[in-house]
C-alpha positions in Angstrom: 27.9 74.4 74.7 27.8 77.9 75.8 30.4 80.1 77.3 28.3 82.9 79.5 29.3 86.0 81.5 26.3 87.3 83.8 26.3 90.2 86.6 24.3 88.9 89.5 21.5 91.5 90.4 21.7 90.3 94.0 24.9 91.6 95.9 26.6 92.2 99.3 26.1 95.2 101.0 29.0 96.6 103.5 28.6 96.9 107.3 30.9 96.9 109.7 32.0 93.8 111.6 29.6 91.7 109.9 29.4 88.1 107.9 27.4 89.0 104.6 26.4 86.1 102.9 24.8 85.8 98.9 24.3 82.9 96.9 26.4 82.7 93.8 24.8 81.9 90.6 25.7 77.8 89.7 24.1 77.4 86.3 27.5 75.9 84.6 31.3 75.3 85.7 32.6 78.5 87.1 35.8 79.7 85.6 36.3 83.1 86.8 34.3 85.8 88.9 35.1 89.7 88.9 34.0 91.2 92.1 33.7 94.8 92.2 33.3 96.6 95.4 32.0 100.1 95.2 33.3 102.1 98.0 31.4 105.5 99.4 33.3 107.8 101.8 31.4 110.0 103.9 33.7 112.7 102.6 36.5 113.2 100.1 39.5 110.8 100.8 42.3 112.9 100.6 45.9 112.3 101.8 44.8 110.5 105.0 43.9 107.7 103.0 46.0 104.9 104.5 47.8 102.5 102.4 45.7 99.6 101.3 43.1 101.5 102.5 40.3 100.3 100.0 41.4 97.0 100.3 40.9 96.6 104.1 36.9 96.4 103.6 37.5 92.5 103.3 38.4 90.5 106.4 37.7 87.4 104.6 35.9 86.6 101.6 34.9 82.8 100.8 32.9 80.6 98.4 31.9 77.6 99.6 29.6 74.6 98.3 27.5 72.0 99.9 30.9 69.5 99.8 33.6 71.9 99.2 35.4 75.4 100.4 36.6 76.7 96.9 38.1 79.8 98.3 38.8 81.4 101.3 41.7 84.0 102.8 43.8 84.5 105.7 41.3 86.6 107.7 43.0 89.6 108.9 41.9 92.2 106.3 42.8 89.7 104.1 41.6 91.7 100.8 45.0 93.3 100.6 46.8 90.0 100.0 43.7 89.0 97.6 43.8 92.2 95.6 47.8 92.4 95.4 48.1 88.5 94.7 45.5 88.9 91.6 47.2 91.9 90.4 50.5 90.0 90.2 49.0 86.9 88.9 46.8 88.4 86.1 49.0 91.9 85.4 46.3 93.9 85.6 46.6 97.7 87.2 44.0 97.3 89.5 43.5 100.4 92.0 46.0 102.4 93.6 46.0 103.4 97.6 45.7 107.0 97.0 43.2 109.8 97.7 39.6 109.1 96.9 38.4 112.7 95.9 34.6 113.4 95.2 32.8 114.3 93.1 35.2 112.6 90.7 34.6 109.3 91.7 31.5 109.3 94.4 31.7 105.4 94.2 35.3 104.3 94.3 35.6 101.1 92.2 37.8 98.3 93.5 38.4 95.3 92.0 39.0 91.7 93.4 39.3 88.7 90.8 38.8 85.3 91.5 40.6 83.1 88.9 40.6 79.1 89.8 42.3 78.0 86.6 46.4 77.9 86.0 46.0 79.8 82.7 44.8 83.4 83.8 45.9 85.1 80.3 45.5 84.1 76.8 48.7 84.3 74.7 48.0 87.6 73.6 48.0 89.0 77.2 44.1 89.3 77.3 42.3 87.9 80.4 41.4 84.0 80.1 37.7 84.1 81.2 36.9 80.6 80.3 40.0 78.7 81.3 39.3 75.1 82.1 42.4 74.2 83.7 40.6 74.3 86.9 36.9 75.6 87.9 34.3 75.4 90.5 31.4 72.5 89.8 28.7 75.0 90.6 26.1 73.2 88.9 26.6 70.1 91.1 26.5 71.6 94.1 23.2 71.8 96.5 24.3 75.4 97.3 27.0 77.9 96.4 27.5 81.0 98.7 29.8 84.0 98.9 30.5 85.3 102.5 32.2 88.5 103.2 33.4 88.9 106.6 33.7 92.5 106.8 36.5 94.5 108.7 35.3 95.9 112.4 35.5 99.6 112.0 33.9 102.0 109.5 37.3 104.3 109.4 39.5 101.3 108.2 40.4 103.1 105.3 41.6 106.4 106.7 42.9 108.4 109.6 40.1 111.1 109.7 37.4 109.9 107.5 34.5 106.6 107.7 33.0 104.8 105.2 29.4 105.8 104.4 28.8 102.6 102.3 30.1 100.0 100.4 28.1 97.3 98.0 30.1 94.4 96.2 28.4 93.0 92.9 30.1 89.8 90.9 30.3 89.2 87.2 30.5 85.3 86.6 32.0 83.7 83.8 31.0 80.0 83.4 30.9 77.2 80.6 27.3 75.8 80.1 26.7 72.5 78.1 26.4 68.7 78.4 29.5 66.5 80.0 30.7 65.8 76.7 31.1 69.0 75.5 32.6 70.2 78.8 35.2 67.6 78.3 35.8 68.4 74.4 36.5 72.2 75.5 38.8 70.9 77.9 40.6 69.1 75.1 40.4 71.8 72.6 42.3 74.1 75.5 45.2 71.4 75.6 44.4 71.0 79.6 46.5 67.8 80.4 45.7 64.2 80.1 45.6 61.9 83.0 47.7 59.0 81.3 45.9 56.6 83.4 42.6 57.3 81.5 43.5 59.0 78.5 41.0 61.7 79.4 41.4 65.4 80.4 42.7 66.0 84.2 39.5 67.6 86.4 40.7 69.7 88.9 39.0 72.5 91.4 40.3 74.9 93.7 40.8 74.0 97.3 42.9 76.8 99.1 44.0 76.8 102.7 45.1 79.7 104.5 46.6 81.0 107.9 47.4 83.6 110.0 50.9 83.1 111.5 52.0 85.2 114.5 55.9 85.3 114.8 57.0 84.3 118.1 61.0 85.6 118.1 63.9 86.3 115.3 64.5 83.0 113.3 67.7 82.4 111.1 68.5 80.2 108.2 64.6 79.0 107.1 64.1 77.8 110.8 60.8 79.1 111.5 58.9 76.0 109.8 54.9 75.8 108.8 53.9 72.4 107.4 52.4 72.4 103.8 48.9 71.3 103.0 49.2 68.0 102.0 46.4 66.0 99.8 46.4 68.1 96.6 48.7 70.0 94.3 50.3 73.1 95.7 50.3 75.5 92.8 51.7 78.5 94.6 52.0 80.1 98.1 50.6 83.9 98.5 52.4 86.0 101.3 51.6 89.2 103.2 54.3 90.1 105.8 53.2 93.2 108.1 54.3 95.1 111.5 53.2 94.4 115.2 49.4 94.6 115.1 49.3 95.5 118.8 51.3 98.9 118.2 49.8 100.1 114.8 46.8 102.8 114.4 43.2 101.5 114.3 43.8 102.0 110.3 46.6 99.1 110.6 48.5 96.9 110.6 50.8 98.2 107.8 52.8 95.6 105.6 56.7 95.3 105.9 59.5 94.1 104.2 62.0 93.6 106.8 60.6 90.8 109.1 60.0 87.8 106.9 62.9 88.1 104.5 63.4 84.7 103.2 61.6 81.5 102.5 62.3 77.9 101.3 60.3 74.7 100.6 62.2 71.9 102.6 61.7 68.2 102.6 62.9 67.2 106.2 62.9 63.4 105.2 65.7 63.7 102.9 67.4 66.7 104.3 67.0 68.7 101.2 65.6 72.1 100.4 64.0 72.5 96.7 63.8 76.2 97.0 65.6 78.7 98.8 65.0 82.4 97.9 65.1 86.2 99.2 61.8 87.6 99.6 62.8 90.9 97.9 62.8 89.7 94.6 59.3 88.4 94.7 58.0 91.8 96.1 60.1 94.4 94.0 59.6 92.1 90.7 55.5 92.5 90.8 54.1 94.1 87.4 52.5 97.1 88.8 52.6 99.1 92.2 50.6 101.8 94.0 52.8 104.5 92.0 52.6 106.6 95.2 56.0 107.9 96.9 54.2 108.3 100.6 52.8 104.9 100.2 55.9 102.4 99.6 59.0 103.9 98.9 60.5 104.3 102.4 61.5 100.6 102.1 61.1 99.5 98.4 63.8 101.9 97.1 61.3 104.0 95.3 60.1 101.0 93.2 56.6 101.5 94.0 56.0 97.7 94.6 53.5 96.7 97.2 56.4 95.9 100.0 55.9 92.8 101.9 53.2 91.3 99.5 54.4 88.5 97.2 53.2 85.0 95.5 55.5 82.2 95.2 55.0 80.3 92.0 55.1 76.6 92.3 53.8 75.0 89.0 57.2 75.9 87.0 58.8 73.3 89.3 56.6 70.2 87.8 58.5 67.7 85.9 55.3 66.4 84.5 52.7 67.8 82.0 50.3 67.7 84.9 52.9 69.4 87.8 53.7 72.0 85.4 50.2 73.0 85.2 49.4 72.7 88.9 52.5 72.7 90.6 54.0 70.3 93.6 52.3 66.7 93.7 51.4 66.3 97.7 48.6 63.8 97.0 50.2 61.1 98.6 52.5 63.3 101.1 52.1 63.5 105.0 52.0 66.2 106.8 55.1 67.0 108.0 56.9 65.7 104.7 57.1 68.8 103.5 57.8 72.3 105.2 57.4 76.0 104.7 60.7 77.3 106.2 61.0 81.0 107.3 63.7 83.6 107.9 62.2 86.1 110.3 64.8 88.8 110.5 63.1 91.3 113.0 60.6 90.6 115.5 58.6 92.8 117.6 55.5 91.3 119.3 52.3 91.4 117.3 54.4 90.8 114.2 52.6 88.3 111.8 52.3 87.0 108.3 49.3 86.3 106.5 49.9 82.8 104.0 47.5 81.5 101.1 48.3 78.3 100.3 47.2 78.1 96.2 46.0 74.5 96.2 43.9 72.4 93.8 42.5 69.0 94.4 40.9 66.3 91.7 37.4 67.0 91.1 35.5 64.5 93.0 31.6 64.9 91.5 30.6 62.3 89.0 28.6 64.2 86.1 32.1 64.8 84.2 33.2 61.1 84.6 31.0 60.0 81.8 
């Protein structure tokens, strides 16, 4: 068995309002991908560089096989949610949103991480690149494609400057070997065992996403969205923002005074599993942009990226499998579980980007030996 990493020769090249596709190497079971976007501004980006500017390059990014979508984002400059969410889950600093000044960095690197497993960090705090708690069975797919849906304008990062060019490349981490070797590695990592088979649980990522347009102010978690069923829900990512219609061409901008409370509700029994204000979730993130001009107006000077946060659900599990993968919605029907939102302020055009960190059982046959 091999634990291998490879940086693809072929990458993705930015063009405004484009859908840029490239095949992803599928020589094994993928456990982690680091995407680096090298952004080259037309001239130096300085004080006019907008909050989240470098992350706005990505409208959506998806990873699709012949049988399953393994990754997708809310398609409204979803790169912002992706970047901040992975920073929170993986604890890396990432890149701030300040001025990009040539010639210090002619090509500005921006990191986007993809980690399907439930254990992104090792005990010593290092990145767990070969986490087998969930994986992409790339070697079993007829094709595996990464599609970068770009944002519409070259000036999306800045008020006064355009993007000259941008290119994305991927470093892919995978486990290779015979099926019995893969299963042995999972057992060595302590992946939960399926009590019905006595074998490691086999999980693959199958997230869903939406851009939810607000329609009015709503009190006491009364705005409701159906939670996706047919899998395990490990967590939910949010990015709340001001009205798109009134933002500049470089907007919309994150806001902390719109979606201010969230709940997980079970209408059938009239109960709430979770009720929480959103401030502790976004203020408690491990790193922010460190720029007073970026976030301090609404976050008390904490420099966290206000209005963007991740609600973890695997800590709600009551079994070894649930504690690894979250709430079990395999047998639930649509409407059995609801996401409740409190919308404190409302202007036409406000919305929230929502990313459901969902997993489903592996459907292949190669590892069922």
